[in-house]
FINU-132287 format. One record per residue (C-alpha): x, z, y; residue in three letters. Coordinates in steps of 0.1 Angstrom, whole numbers. Example, Ala and Ser with C-alpha at 12.3 -4.5 7.8 and 13.67 -1.06 7.14 Angstrom:
BEGIN
NODE    xx    zz    yy rest
NODE   123    78   -45  Ala
NODE   137    71   -11  Ser
//
This chain:
BEGIN
NODE    xx    zz    yy rest
NODE     0     0     0  Unk
NODE    28     9    24  Unk
NODE    47   -23    16  Unk
NODE    15   -43    23  Unk
NODE    12   -25    57  Unk
NODE    49   -33    66  Unk
NODE    44   -70    57  Unk
NODE    13   -72    78  Unk
NODE    29   -55   108  Unk
NODE    60   -78   104  Unk
NODE    39  -109   103  Unk
NODE    17   -98   132  Unk
NODE    48   -90   153  Unk
NODE    63  -124   146  Unk
NODE    31  -141   155  Unk
NODE    27  -121   187  Unk
NODE    63  -129   197  Unk
NODE    57  -166   192  Unk
NODE    25  -165   213  Unk
NODE    43  -145   240  Unk
NODE    71  -171   241  Unk
NODE    46  -199   245  Unk
NODE    28  -182   273  Unk
NODE    60  -175   292  Unk
NODE    78  -208   285  Unk
NODE    50  -233   287  Unk
NODE    48  -234   325  Unk
NODE    85  -242   326  Unk
NODE    83  -272   303  Unk
NODE    64  -305   304  Unk
NODE    40  -312   332  Unk
NODE    41  -277   346  Unk
NODE    78  -278   352  Unk
NODE    79  -309   374  Unk
NODE    51  -300   398  Unk
NODE    50  -276   427  Unk
NODE    22  -262   449  Unk
NODE    17  -280   481  Unk
NODE    -5  -267   509  Unk
NODE    -5  -275   546  Unk
NODE   -24  -285   577  Unk
NODE   -34  -320   590  Unk
NODE   -35  -324   628  Unk
NODE   -41  -350   654  Unk
NODE   -29  -344   690  Unk
NODE   -23  -307   681  Unk
NODE   -59  -302   668  Unk
NODE   -70  -298   632  Unk
NODE   -84  -329   615  Unk
NODE  -119  -322   602  Unk
NODE  -123  -339   569  Unk
NODE  -110  -369   550  Unk
NODE   -87  -373   521  Unk
NODE   -49  -369   520  Unk
NODE   -29  -386   492  Unk
NODE     7  -380   482  Unk
NODE    19  -409   459  Unk
NODE    52  -403   441  Unk
NODE    79  -428   450  Unk
NODE    98  -434   417  Unk
NODE   135  -441   421  Unk
NODE   137  -458   387  Unk
NODE   107  -481   393  Unk
NODE    82  -457   378  Unk
NODE    58  -436   398  Unk
NODE    40  -404   388  Unk
NODE     4  -395   392  Unk
NODE    -7  -392   429  Unk
NODE   -19  -358   442  Unk
NODE   -49  -356   466  Unk
NODE   -67  -331   487  Unk
NODE   -99  -330   506  Unk
NODE   -91  -319   541  Unk
NODE  -111  -288   552  Unk
NODE  -129  -283   585  Unk
NODE   -99  -263   598  Unk
NODE   -74  -290   588  Unk
NODE   -60  -272   558  Unk
NODE   -54  -288   524  Unk
NODE   -41  -279   489  Unk
NODE   -29  -309   468  Unk
NODE   -38  -314   432  Unk
NODE   -34  -340   405  Unk
NODE   -58  -327   378  Unk
NODE   -76  -300   397  Unk
NODE   -76  -289   433  Unk
NODE   -45  -269   442  Unk
NODE   -24  -276   411  Unk
NODE     3  -292   432  Unk
NODE    22  -325   433  Unk
NODE    52  -339   414  Unk
NODE    86  -328   427  Unk
NODE   103  -356   446  Unk
NODE    96  -382   474  Unk
NODE    60  -391   482  Unk
NODE    43  -418   503  Unk
NODE    16  -401   524  Unk
NODE   -17  -418   532  Unk
NODE   -49  -406   548  Unk
NODE   -85  -418   545  Unk
NODE  -110  -407   571  Unk
NODE  -143  -390   560  Unk
NODE  -173  -412   554  Unk
NODE  -195  -415   584  Unk
NODE  -229  -398   580  Unk
NODE  -259  -416   593  Unk
NODE  -295  -404   596  Unk
NODE  -322  -422   577  Unk
NODE  -334  -437   610  Unk
NODE  -299  -450   618  Unk
NODE  -295  -465   583  Unk
NODE  -328  -484   585  Unk
NODE  -326  -496   621  Unk
NODE  -311  -531   621  Unk
NODE  -303  -528   658  Unk
NODE  -282  -496   654  Unk
NODE  -245  -501   657  Unk
NODE  -226  -470   645  Unk
NODE  -195  -460   664  Unk
NODE  -163  -460   645  Unk
NODE  -157  -429   624  Unk
NODE  -134  -403   638  Unk
NODE   -97  -407   629  Unk
NODE  -102  -444   621  Unk
NODE   -70  -463   628  Unk
NODE   -48  -432   624  Unk
NODE   -20  -427   599  Unk
NODE     5  -400   590  Unk
NODE    34  -399   615  Unk
NODE    59  -394   585  Unk
NODE    51  -421   559  Unk
NODE    71  -402   533  Unk
NODE    77  -365   526  Unk
NODE    97  -345   500  Unk
NODE    81  -321   476  Unk
NODE   106  -295   464  Unk
NODE   105  -269   436  Unk
NODE    86  -237   446  Unk
NODE    60  -233   473  Unk
NODE    57  -262   498  Unk
NODE    40  -259   532  Unk
NODE    38  -294   547  Unk
NODE    24  -301   582  Unk
NODE    11  -337   585  Unk
NODE     4  -352   619  Unk
NODE   -18  -383   624  Unk
NODE    -8  -409   650  Unk
NODE   -21  -443   659  Unk
NODE   -13  -467   630  Unk
NODE    13  -493   637  Unk
NODE    10  -528   622  Unk
NODE    39  -535   598  Unk
//
């Protein structure tokens, strides 16, 4: 009986040690190890941008690119990038930054009136001042400023 208890405890301890190793080491390997949290603020002329989508697209040095990270810009201009879920970060390395303004919301009357001409949505024609940024290991706080887009 005692030998059976010792065998059970030994097996259970080995199993628990293996699970503990997986829990501790898993974030350091694979997809968890090459991503870093990225938060920040999007502004235009010193004021927070209210809405839209910010996208960080990895720039692969070997001709391959990773999965882009995106974020919905909040009403206070803040954002938290994610690839699979909001806030899970972006791949470590250089990224091309793009911005898409929020969709314009029209009332039912505006949508059905053939004579109504909607004004352009806010932030239309603006682009990030820095076209590329670097995501480093660890926490990243990146400020992005929108300026008038230049034709290339």
